[in-house]
SEKOLMAR-938289 format. One record per residue (C-alpha): x, y, z; residue number from 1. Coordinates in nm, 2 decimals. Layout:
residues N
+--------+--------+--------+--------+
:      x :      y :      z : padren :
+--------+--------+--------+--------+
:      X :      Y :      Z :    NUM :
...
+--------+--------+--------+--------+
END
This chain:
residues 158
+--------+--------+--------+--------+
:      x :      y :      z : padren :
+--------+--------+--------+--------+
:   3.82 :  -2.24 :  10.98 :      1 :
:   4.10 :  -2.06 :  11.16 :      2 :
:   4.25 :  -2.23 :  11.47 :      3 :
:   4.43 :  -1.98 :  11.70 :      4 :
:   4.73 :  -2.11 :  11.90 :      5 :
:   4.75 :  -1.90 :  12.22 :      6 :
:   4.96 :  -1.91 :  12.54 :      7 :
:   4.99 :  -1.77 :  12.88 :      8 :
:   5.19 :  -1.81 :  13.20 :      9 :
:   5.10 :  -1.68 :  13.54 :     10 :
:   5.13 :  -1.69 :  13.92 :     11 :
:   4.85 :  -1.71 :  14.17 :     12 :
:   4.78 :  -1.84 :  14.53 :     13 :
:   4.69 :  -2.19 :  14.42 :     14 :
:   4.77 :  -2.41 :  14.12 :     15 :
:   4.41 :  -2.39 :  14.00 :     16 :
:   4.40 :  -2.02 :  14.02 :     17 :
:   4.74 :  -2.00 :  13.85 :     18 :
:   4.59 :  -2.21 :  13.57 :     19 :
:   4.29 :  -1.98 :  13.55 :     20 :
:   4.53 :  -1.67 :  13.54 :     21 :
:   4.74 :  -1.84 :  13.26 :     22 :
:   4.41 :  -1.90 :  13.06 :     23 :
:   4.34 :  -1.53 :  13.12 :     24 :
:   4.67 :  -1.43 :  12.97 :     25 :
:   4.59 :  -1.65 :  12.67 :     26 :
:   4.24 :  -1.49 :  12.65 :     27 :
:   4.03 :  -1.80 :  12.69 :     28 :
:   3.94 :  -1.79 :  13.07 :     29 :
:   3.58 :  -1.69 :  13.02 :     30 :
:   3.49 :  -1.99 :  12.81 :     31 :
:   3.40 :  -2.34 :  12.90 :     32 :
:   3.68 :  -2.53 :  12.74 :     33 :
:   3.60 :  -2.86 :  12.57 :     34 :
:   3.92 :  -3.07 :  12.52 :     35 :
:   3.96 :  -3.22 :  12.18 :     36 :
:   4.21 :  -3.50 :  12.09 :     37 :
:   4.43 :  -3.38 :  11.81 :     38 :
:   4.29 :  -3.38 :  11.46 :     39 :
:   4.30 :  -3.06 :  11.24 :     40 :
:   4.02 :  -3.04 :  10.98 :     41 :
:   4.13 :  -3.04 :  10.62 :     42 :
:   4.00 :  -2.69 :  10.56 :     43 :
:   4.16 :  -2.53 :  10.87 :     44 :
:   4.44 :  -2.28 :  10.90 :     45 :
:   4.65 :  -2.28 :  11.21 :     46 :
:   4.77 :  -1.94 :  11.33 :     47 :
:   5.01 :  -1.85 :  11.62 :     48 :
:   4.79 :  -1.57 :  11.76 :     49 :
:   4.94 :  -1.55 :  12.11 :     50 :
:   4.62 :  -1.42 :  12.27 :     51 :
:   4.26 :  -1.49 :  12.18 :     52 :
:   4.03 :  -1.19 :  12.17 :     53 :
:   3.70 :  -1.31 :  12.31 :     54 :
:   3.46 :  -1.35 :  12.03 :     55 :
:   3.18 :  -1.55 :  12.19 :     56 :
:   2.97 :  -1.48 :  12.50 :     57 :
:   3.11 :  -1.56 :  12.84 :     58 :
:   3.04 :  -1.93 :  12.93 :     59 :
:   3.03 :  -2.04 :  12.57 :     60 :
:   3.16 :  -2.39 :  12.52 :     61 :
:   3.48 :  -2.36 :  12.30 :     62 :
:   3.68 :  -2.65 :  12.18 :     63 :
:   4.05 :  -2.66 :  12.24 :     64 :
:   4.36 :  -2.88 :  12.22 :     65 :
:   4.56 :  -2.78 :  12.53 :     66 :
:   4.89 :  -2.84 :  12.71 :     67 :
:   4.91 :  -2.72 :  13.07 :     68 :
:   5.15 :  -2.76 :  13.36 :     69 :
:   5.12 :  -2.61 :  13.71 :     70 :
:   5.33 :  -2.63 :  14.02 :     71 :
:   5.38 :  -2.48 :  14.37 :     72 :
:   5.75 :  -2.56 :  14.38 :     73 :
:   5.94 :  -2.23 :  14.40 :     74 :
:   6.21 :  -2.21 :  14.13 :     75 :
:   6.07 :  -2.51 :  13.93 :     76 :
:   6.08 :  -2.46 :  13.55 :     77 :
:   5.75 :  -2.55 :  13.37 :     78 :
:   5.71 :  -2.59 :  13.00 :     79 :
:   5.41 :  -2.67 :  12.78 :     80 :
:   5.37 :  -2.68 :  12.41 :     81 :
:   5.18 :  -2.78 :  12.10 :     82 :
:   5.32 :  -2.91 :  11.78 :     83 :
:   5.13 :  -2.95 :  11.46 :     84 :
:   5.16 :  -3.06 :  11.10 :     85 :
:   4.91 :  -3.02 :  10.82 :     86 :
:   4.84 :  -3.15 :  10.48 :     87 :
:   4.57 :  -3.11 :  10.22 :     88 :
:   4.39 :  -3.41 :  10.38 :     89 :
:   4.39 :  -3.26 :  10.73 :     90 :
:   4.64 :  -3.24 :  11.02 :     91 :
:   4.73 :  -3.33 :  11.37 :     92 :
:   4.82 :  -3.15 :  11.69 :     93 :
:   5.04 :  -3.30 :  11.96 :     94 :
:   5.07 :  -3.16 :  12.31 :     95 :
:   5.34 :  -3.21 :  12.57 :     96 :
:   5.46 :  -3.08 :  12.90 :     97 :
:   5.79 :  -3.11 :  13.09 :     98 :
:   6.07 :  -2.95 :  13.29 :     99 :
:   6.22 :  -2.76 :  13.00 :    100 :
:   6.13 :  -2.61 :  12.67 :    101 :
:   6.40 :  -2.84 :  12.51 :    102 :
:   6.24 :  -3.15 :  12.66 :    103 :
:   5.90 :  -3.05 :  12.54 :    104 :
:   6.02 :  -2.97 :  12.18 :    105 :
:   6.19 :  -3.32 :  12.16 :    106 :
:   5.87 :  -3.49 :  12.28 :    107 :
:   5.66 :  -3.30 :  12.03 :    108 :
:   5.89 :  -3.38 :  11.74 :    109 :
:   5.88 :  -3.75 :  11.83 :    110 :
:   5.50 :  -3.75 :  11.87 :    111 :
:   5.44 :  -3.57 :  11.54 :    112 :
:   5.67 :  -3.82 :  11.37 :    113 :
:   5.46 :  -4.11 :  11.50 :    114 :
:   5.13 :  -3.94 :  11.40 :    115 :
:   5.25 :  -3.86 :  11.05 :    116 :
:   5.37 :  -4.22 :  11.01 :    117 :
:   5.01 :  -4.34 :  11.08 :    118 :
:   4.87 :  -4.12 :  10.80 :    119 :
:   4.97 :  -4.15 :  10.44 :    120 :
:   4.92 :  -3.78 :  10.37 :    121 :
:   5.14 :  -3.53 :  10.19 :    122 :
:   5.27 :  -3.34 :  10.49 :    123 :
:   5.37 :  -2.97 :  10.50 :    124 :
:   5.63 :  -2.83 :  10.74 :    125 :
:   5.56 :  -2.90 :  11.11 :    126 :
:   5.54 :  -2.62 :  11.36 :    127 :
:   5.61 :  -2.61 :  11.74 :    128 :
:   5.49 :  -2.36 :  11.99 :    129 :
:   5.65 :  -2.41 :  12.33 :    130 :
:   5.64 :  -2.17 :  12.63 :    131 :
:   5.82 :  -2.19 :  12.97 :    132 :
:   5.77 :  -2.04 :  13.31 :    133 :
:   5.98 :  -2.04 :  13.62 :    134 :
:   5.77 :  -2.07 :  13.93 :    135 :
:   5.80 :  -1.79 :  14.19 :    136 :
:   5.54 :  -1.93 :  14.43 :    137 :
:   5.26 :  -2.11 :  14.25 :    138 :
:   5.26 :  -2.09 :  13.87 :    139 :
:   5.11 :  -2.23 :  13.55 :    140 :
:   5.19 :  -2.23 :  13.18 :    141 :
:   4.94 :  -2.30 :  12.91 :    142 :
:   4.95 :  -2.34 :  12.53 :    143 :
:   4.62 :  -2.40 :  12.36 :    144 :
:   4.47 :  -2.43 :  12.01 :    145 :
:   4.13 :  -2.26 :  12.00 :    146 :
:   3.86 :  -2.38 :  11.76 :    147 :
:   3.63 :  -2.08 :  11.80 :    148 :
:   3.39 :  -2.17 :  11.52 :    149 :
:   3.36 :  -2.54 :  11.61 :    150 :
:   3.00 :  -2.63 :  11.70 :    151 :
:   2.91 :  -2.92 :  11.92 :    152 :
:   2.56 :  -3.03 :  11.80 :    153 :
:   2.43 :  -3.16 :  12.14 :    154 :
:   2.53 :  -2.83 :  12.31 :    155 :
:   2.45 :  -2.57 :  12.04 :    156 :
:   2.14 :  -2.72 :  11.86 :    157 :
:   1.80 :  -2.66 :  11.99 :    158 :
+--------+--------+--------+--------+
END
């Protein structure tokens, strides 16, 4: 399984429409997003894709781990990010939002350290993907890990 990490930032008339526009920039606005907690399957590869090219029909439920922040305060800095670490046994994602990319990176590193401490796995290098946005009127920033092949039995099975 390949998990794509994607991101977007956008402006729109309302916080909800800015969030939708940021999802569009990331390429996941036409899916019904199902939020997952943070576990990466052992057989998964995480790829910083930047943008997801729609591979399922509009309205398809798609699982994501997502960090999002929106604001209507002109000039405010928004930051969102995901951090992840993997091992042969599996991995974890952590998500964070804040007022700066530096703040989000620090929180992600601390959260990953805690998650890794709970699991006695042979960890590989950790990775952070953090994006910022300065609000012009009403803005949003999103970073998401997309599990496009993940099937939810009660939704997909007949």
